[in-house]
C-alpha positions as CSV (number, residue, x, y, z in Angstrom):
1,X,36.6,2.2,34.0
2,X,38.1,4.1,31.3
3,X,35.8,6.7,29.5
4,X,35.0,5.0,25.7
5,X,36.7,6.5,22.6
6,X,35.0,8.5,20.3
7,X,35.0,7.8,16.7
8,X,33.2,9.6,13.9
9,X,30.7,7.3,12.0
10,X,32.7,7.9,8.7
11,X,36.0,7.0,10.0
12,X,34.5,3.6,11.8
13,X,35.3,1.1,8.9
14,X,39.0,2.4,8.3
15,X,39.6,2.5,12.2
16,X,37.9,-1.2,12.4
17,X,40.2,-2.2,9.7
18,X,43.4,-1.0,11.4
19,X,42.5,-2.6,14.5
20,X,41.4,-6.0,13.3
21,X,44.1,-6.2,10.6
22,X,46.6,-8.4,12.6
23,X,43.6,-10.7,13.5
24,X,41.9,-11.0,10.1
25,X,45.1,-11.0,7.8
26,X,46.2,-14.5,8.8
27,X,42.9,-15.8,8.8
28,X,42.1,-14.4,5.0
29,X,45.4,-15.8,4.1
30,X,44.1,-18.9,5.5
31,X,40.9,-18.9,3.4
32,X,42.8,-17.9,0.3
33,X,45.1,-20.9,0.5
34,X,42.1,-23.0,1.2
35,X,40.4,-21.8,-1.8
36,X,43.7,-22.5,-3.7
37,X,43.9,-26.1,-2.6
38,X,40.3,-26.4,-3.5
39,X,40.8,-25.3,-6.9
40,X,43.9,-27.8,-7.0
41,X,41.9,-30.8,-5.9
42,X,39.1,-29.8,-8.3
43,X,41.2,-29.9,-11.1
44,X,43.1,-32.8,-10.3
45,X,39.6,-34.8,-9.9
46,X,38.6,-33.4,-13.1
47,X,41.8,-34.8,-14.8
48,X,41.3,-37.9,-13.3
49,X,38.0,-38.1,-14.6
50,X,39.2,-37.2,-18.1
51,X,41.6,-39.9,-18.0
52,X,38.7,-42.3,-17.6
53,X,36.9,-40.8,-20.5
54,X,40.0,-40.8,-22.6
55,X,40.8,-44.7,-21.9
56,X,37.0,-45.9,-21.9
57,X,36.6,-43.9,-25.5
58,X,39.7,-45.8,-26.7
59,X,38.6,-49.1,-25.3
60,X,35.2,-48.5,-27.1
61,X,37.1,-47.8,-30.2
62,X,38.4,-51.6,-30.4
63,X,34.8,-52.7,-30.2
64,X,35.5,-55.8,-28.1
65,X,32.5,-57.7,-26.9
66,X,34.1,-58.5,-23.9
67,X,34.8,-55.0,-22.7
68,X,32.7,-52.7,-24.8
69,X,29.9,-52.6,-22.1
70,X,32.1,-52.0,-19.4
71,X,33.9,-49.1,-21.4
72,X,30.6,-47.4,-22.5
73,X,29.6,-47.2,-18.8
74,X,33.0,-45.9,-17.6
75,X,32.8,-43.4,-20.4
76,X,29.7,-42.2,-19.2
77,X,30.4,-41.9,-15.8
78,X,33.6,-39.9,-16.7
79,X,31.6,-37.5,-18.8
80,X,28.8,-37.1,-15.8
81,X,31.7,-36.3,-13.5
82,X,33.3,-33.8,-15.7
83,X,29.7,-31.6,-16.3
84,X,29.5,-32.1,-12.5
85,X,33.0,-30.4,-11.7
86,X,32.8,-27.8,-14.4
87,X,29.5,-26.4,-12.5
88,X,31.9,-25.7,-9.6
89,X,33.0,-22.2,-9.4
90,X,35.6,-21.1,-6.9
91,X,35.2,-17.6,-5.6
92,X,38.2,-15.2,-5.8
93,X,37.6,-13.3,-2.6
94,X,37.2,-14.6,1.1
95,X,34.1,-13.0,1.9
96,X,32.6,-15.0,4.7
97,X,29.0,-15.4,3.5
98,X,30.5,-16.2,-0.3
99,X,32.7,-19.0,1.4
100,X,29.7,-20.2,3.3
101,X,27.7,-20.5,0.3
102,X,30.4,-22.0,-1.9
103,X,31.3,-24.6,0.7
104,X,27.7,-25.7,1.0
105,X,27.6,-26.0,-2.7
106,X,31.2,-27.8,-2.5
107,X,29.4,-30.3,-0.2
108,X,26.5,-30.8,-2.1
109,X,28.9,-31.5,-5.4
110,X,31.1,-34.2,-3.1
111,X,27.9,-35.9,-2.3
112,X,26.8,-35.9,-5.7
113,X,30.3,-37.1,-7.0
114,X,30.1,-40.0,-4.4
115,X,26.6,-41.2,-5.5
116,X,27.7,-41.0,-9.2
117,X,31.0,-43.1,-7.8
118,X,28.7,-45.6,-6.0
119,X,26.5,-45.9,-8.8
120,X,29.1,-46.6,-11.7
121,X,31.8,-48.7,-10.1
122,X,29.9,-51.9,-9.9
123,X,29.1,-51.8,-13.9
124,X,32.9,-51.0,-14.4
125,X,34.6,-53.2,-12.5
126,X,36.9,-54.7,-12.8
127,X,38.3,-52.7,-15.7
128,X,40.1,-49.3,-15.6
129,X,41.2,-50.2,-12.0
130,X,44.2,-47.9,-12.0
131,X,42.3,-44.9,-13.3
132,X,39.8,-45.7,-10.8
133,X,42.3,-45.8,-8.0
134,X,43.7,-42.5,-9.1
135,X,40.5,-41.1,-9.2
136,X,39.6,-42.4,-5.8
137,X,42.7,-40.8,-4.1
138,X,41.8,-37.3,-6.1
139,X,38.0,-37.7,-4.7
140,X,39.5,-38.4,-0.9
141,X,41.7,-35.4,-1.4
142,X,38.7,-33.0,-2.4
143,X,36.4,-34.5,0.4
144,X,39.3,-33.9,2.7
145,X,39.8,-30.3,1.6
146,X,36.0,-29.5,1.7
147,X,36.0,-30.9,5.2
148,X,38.9,-28.6,6.4
149,X,37.2,-25.8,5.0
150,X,34.0,-26.2,6.7
151,X,35.9,-26.7,9.9
152,X,37.8,-23.6,9.3
153,X,34.7,-21.6,8.6
154,X,32.8,-22.6,11.4
155,X,35.3,-22.2,14.0
156,X,38.3,-19.7,13.2
157,X,36.7,-18.1,10.3
158,X,33.8,-16.8,12.3
159,X,36.0,-13.8,13.3
160,X,35.9,-12.5,9.9
161,X,32.1,-12.9,9.8
162,X,31.8,-10.6,12.9
163,X,33.9,-7.9,11.0
164,X,32.0,-8.2,8.1
165,X,28.7,-7.9,10.2
166,X,30.1,-5.0,11.8
167,X,31.0,-3.1,8.4
168,X,27.2,-4.2,7.4
169,X,26.0,-2.5,10.6
170,X,27.9,0.6,9.7
171,X,26.2,0.8,6.3
172,X,22.9,0.1,7.9
173,X,23.5,2.6,10.2
174,X,24.7,5.4,7.8
175,X,21.6,4.7,5.4
176,X,19.5,4.9,8.4
177,X,21.1,8.3,9.3
178,X,20.5,9.4,5.7
179,X,16.8,8.2,5.8
180,X,16.5,10.5,9.2
181,X,17.8,13.4,7.2
182,X,15.6,12.9,3.9
183,X,12.4,12.3,6.4
184,X,13.4,15.6,8.6
185,X,13.6,17.6,4.9
186,X,10.0,16.1,3.9
187,X,8.6,17.0,7.2
188,X,9.8,20.8,7.2
189,X,8.0,20.7,3.5
190,X,5.0,19.4,4.6
191,X,4.9,21.6,7.8
192,X,5.7,24.6,5.8
193,X,2.8,23.7,3.1
194,X,0.3,23.0,6.1
195,X,0.9,26.6,7.4
196,X,0.4,28.0,3.8
197,X,-2.7,26.1,3.6
198,X,-4.0,27.1,6.8
199,X,-3.3,30.8,5.8
200,X,-5.3,30.5,2.4
201,X,-8.0,28.7,4.4
202,X,-8.2,31.6,6.7
203,X,-8.2,34.4,3.8
204,X,-10.8,32.2,1.8
205,X,-13.0,31.9,5.0
206,X,-12.8,35.8,5.5
207,X,-13.7,36.3,1.6
208,X,-16.7,34.3,2.2
209,X,-17.8,36.1,5.3
210,X,-17.7,39.4,3.6
211,X,-19.4,38.2,0.6
212,X,-22.0,36.7,2.7
213,X,-22.4,39.8,4.8
214,X,-23.6,42.2,1.7
215,X,-26.9,43.4,2.1
216,X,-28.3,41.7,-1.1
217,X,-27.1,38.6,-0.1
218,X,-28.8,38.9,3.5
219,X,-31.9,39.7,1.8
220,X,-31.8,36.5,-0.2
221,X,-30.8,34.5,2.9
222,X,-33.8,36.0,4.5
223,X,-36.3,35.4,1.6
224,X,-34.9,31.7,1.7
225,X,-35.1,31.2,5.4
226,X,-38.7,32.5,4.9
227,X,-39.4,30.1,2.1
228,X,-38.2,27.2,4.2
229,X,-40.7,28.2,7.0
230,X,-43.4,28.2,4.4
231,X,-42.4,25.0,2.9
232,X,-42.7,23.4,6.6
233,X,-46.0,24.9,7.0
234,X,-47.2,23.4,3.6
235,X,-45.7,19.9,4.4
236,X,-47.8,20.2,7.9
237,X,-50.7,21.2,6.4
238,X,-50.9,18.4,3.8
239,X,-49.3,15.8,6.2
240,X,-52.3,13.4,6.2
241,X,-52.4,13.5,2.6
242,X,-49.2,12.2,1.7
243,X,-50.3,8.4,1.8
244,X,-53.5,9.0,0.1
245,X,-51.9,11.1,-2.5
246,X,-49.1,8.1,-3.3
247,X,-52.2,5.7,-3.3
248,X,-54.4,7.8,-5.8
249,X,-50.9,8.4,-8.1
250,X,-50.5,4.6,-8.0
251,X,-54.4,3.9,-8.8
252,X,-53.9,6.7,-12.0
253,X,-50.8,4.8,-13.2
254,X,-52.6,1.3,-13.1
255,X,-55.6,3.1,-14.9
256,X,-57.8,2.2,-11.8
257,X,-58.8,6.1,-11.5
258,X,-58.8,8.4,-14.5
259,X,-57.1,11.6,-13.7
260,X,-56.2,14.4,-16.3
261,X,-52.5,14.9,-17.3
262,X,-52.3,18.3,-15.9
263,X,-53.6,17.1,-12.4
264,X,-51.7,14.0,-12.5
265,X,-48.5,16.3,-12.8
266,X,-49.4,18.7,-10.3
267,X,-50.0,15.4,-7.9
268,X,-46.7,14.6,-8.5
269,X,-45.3,18.4,-7.6
270,X,-47.5,18.2,-4.2
271,X,-45.6,15.0,-3.4
272,X,-42.1,16.0,-4.3
273,X,-42.1,19.9,-3.5
274,X,-45.2,21.1,-1.8
275,X,-44.2,24.7,-1.4
276,X,-43.3,25.3,-5.1
277,X,-46.8,23.3,-6.1
278,X,-48.9,25.5,-4.0
279,X,-47.1,28.7,-4.9
280,X,-47.4,28.0,-8.6
281,X,-50.9,26.7,-8.4
282,X,-53.6,29.0,-9.7
283,X,-55.1,31.5,-7.0
284,X,-57.5,29.5,-4.6
285,X,-55.4,26.2,-5.5
286,X,-57.9,25.1,-8.0
287,X,-55.7,22.3,-9.2
288,X,-55.2,21.1,-5.6
289,X,-58.9,21.3,-5.1
290,X,-59.8,19.3,-8.1
291,X,-57.3,16.8,-7.0
292,X,-58.8,16.5,-3.5
293,X,-62.4,16.2,-4.9
294,X,-61.0,13.4,-7.1
295,X,-59.5,11.7,-4.1
296,X,-62.7,12.1,-1.9
297,X,-64.5,10.1,-4.8
298,X,-61.9,7.7,-5.0
299,X,-62.5,6.7,-1.3
300,X,-66.1,6.9,-1.4
301,X,-66.0,4.4,-4.4
302,X,-64.0,1.9,-2.2
303,X,-61.2,2.3,-4.5
304,X,-58.7,3.8,-2.1
305,X,-58.4,2.0,1.2
306,X,-57.0,3.3,4.3
307,X,-56.9,2.7,8.0
308,X,-59.9,4.1,9.9
309,X,-57.6,6.7,12.0
310,X,-55.4,7.8,8.6
311,X,-58.8,8.0,6.8
312,X,-60.5,10.1,9.5
313,X,-57.7,12.5,9.6
314,X,-57.4,12.6,5.7
315,X,-61.2,13.4,5.1
316,X,-60.9,16.4,8.0
317,X,-57.8,17.8,6.1
318,X,-59.5,17.5,2.7
319,X,-62.8,19.2,4.1
320,X,-60.9,21.9,5.9
321,X,-58.9,22.6,2.8
322,X,-62.2,22.4,0.2
323,X,-64.8,24.1,2.7
324,X,-62.7,26.2,5.2
325,X,-60.4,27.5,2.5
326,X,-57.5,26.5,5.1
327,X,-54.7,27.3,2.7
328,X,-55.6,30.6,1.1
329,X,-53.1,32.9,3.1
330,X,-50.6,30.2,3.4
331,X,-50.7,30.2,-0.6
332,X,-50.6,33.8,-0.9
333,X,-47.3,34.1,1.4
334,X,-45.9,31.1,-0.8
335,X,-46.5,32.9,-4.0
336,X,-44.8,36.1,-2.4
337,X,-41.5,34.4,-1.2
338,X,-41.4,32.5,-4.4
339,X,-41.6,35.7,-6.3
340,X,-39.0,37.6,-4.3
341,X,-36.7,34.9,-4.6
342,X,-36.8,34.7,-8.2
343,X,-36.7,38.6,-8.4
344,X,-33.3,38.4,-6.3
345,X,-32.0,35.5,-8.2
346,X,-32.3,37.3,-11.6
347,X,-30.5,40.3,-10.1
348,X,-27.2,40.9,-11.8
349,X,-25.8,41.8,-8.4
350,X,-26.7,38.7,-6.6
351,X,-25.9,36.3,-9.4
352,X,-22.4,37.9,-9.5
353,X,-22.2,37.5,-5.6
354,X,-23.5,33.9,-5.8
355,X,-20.8,33.2,-8.5
356,X,-18.0,34.6,-6.5
357,X,-19.5,32.7,-3.4
358,X,-19.9,29.4,-5.1
359,X,-16.2,29.7,-6.3
360,X,-15.0,30.5,-3.1
361,X,-16.8,27.8,-1.4
362,X,-15.5,25.2,-3.8
363,X,-11.8,26.8,-3.5
364,X,-12.2,26.5,0.4
365,X,-13.3,22.7,-0.3
366,X,-10.5,22.2,-2.2
367,X,-8.1,23.7,0.4
368,X,-9.5,21.9,3.4
369,X,-9.0,18.6,1.7
370,X,-5.5,19.1,0.6
371,X,-4.9,20.6,4.2
372,X,-6.3,17.4,5.6
373,X,-4.1,15.3,3.7
374,X,-0.8,17.5,4.2
375,X,-1.8,17.1,7.8
376,X,-2.1,13.2,7.8
377,X,1.2,13.1,5.7
378,X,3.0,15.3,8.4
379,X,1.9,12.9,11.3
380,X,3.0,10.0,9.4
381,X,6.4,11.5,8.7
382,X,6.6,12.3,12.7
383,X,5.8,8.9,13.6
384,X,8.3,7.6,11.1
385,X,11.0,9.9,12.4
386,X,10.4,8.7,15.9
387,X,10.9,5.0,14.6
388,X,14.0,6.0,12.7
389,X,15.4,7.8,16.0
390,X,15.2,4.4,17.7
391,X,16.3,2.2,14.9
392,X,19.6,4.9,14.8
393,X,20.0,4.2,18.5
394,X,19.6,0.5,18.4
395,X,21.8,0.3,15.6
396,X,24.5,2.3,17.3
397,X,24.3,0.2,20.1
398,X,24.8,-2.8,18.3
399,X,27.7,-1.5,16.5
400,X,29.4,-0.6,19.8
401,X,29.1,-4.1,21.0
402,X,30.3,-5.6,17.9
403,X,33.6,-3.6,18.1
404,X,33.9,-4.3,21.7
405,X,33.9,-8.1,20.8
406,X,36.3,-7.7,18.1
407,X,38.6,-5.2,19.9
408,X,38.0,-5.5,23.7
409,X,37.9,-1.9,23.4
410,X,35.0,0.8,24.6
411,X,33.9,3.1,21.8
412,X,31.2,5.9,21.5
413,X,29.9,6.4,17.7
414,X,29.8,9.8,17.1
415,X,26.8,10.0,14.8
416,X,26.7,13.7,13.7
417,X,28.1,14.6,10.3
């Protein structure tokens, strides 16, 4: 088997035109002849219709009671016929798809004309017999040429469709290749942007690490860690009082238990932020003691009910805090930690470092978010590139098959520019 000839994609249309010219030229000439014949038949039918219109109008002018109604029917029929014919537009070129569409419209027109004829003739007869015979001849010739056009399109002219399809395949292939090139450029741009973002992210992370390594910030971090540990200790020391505190707060809001405003506010602090509440309470946590005494009294009065196990644990914790001063050292530690944190936070150096750190962290989040978007876009473009390559390969093979069907020649389409 001989090696296939290689043809540049940009030259395919010109080559195909040369190869198929001997085949297509007579077919396109035949198509043009048929179109001209169709136009002649349409004009002839229109003239026949116009003659009926003019003769019937003349008969109507006579106003004869015997023929007036028949003439009026003929006049209306001729007008409808002419209007139907005027709607037909014969194409100038012999493009297969246009011819198919035109032939379909023409067939519908012929069906409409026949329907008008069958519907009108019984109400015109026996008058205008010569005009009707002339119209029948014109309509028959129009129907015949329509059938001939349909036969030509469905048999011989399919070769023209194959050529038109091949031209269309060339256009689709060129478009797909252009889309592939554009997609490659877009992929390169996103990959380059991704590299730049990764570099900026690494630099920003390095800057954050350098600021975080400053002694002042290390000290603040240690103080914050210490405060966190103390906060957990305070929560643990008051763990059995959380439920009773909520119930006492609810009773105070419904006026079932009277609590001074300062104690009510402090009660809320102990529920929301036990560490800060204890650290800001007076030495010896007098406000907490007052709240606990009020809580103990409320329980004793039966206004605040708890399950036996929960009640026992709450009373044990109340007793430990009131009688054994179990929170004294913890309060001292909390006050120290809170004071150290406030002192550090008011330092100009810490304030500046924290501002820089916050700014860099926000910048890092923005860079990471953009990098995720760009990375996702890169993957999407890479997937699209694979689909475009597959489509290009498929269209190239289909074009080569079409060319073989038309020319009986094996060709290889060179896709490179």
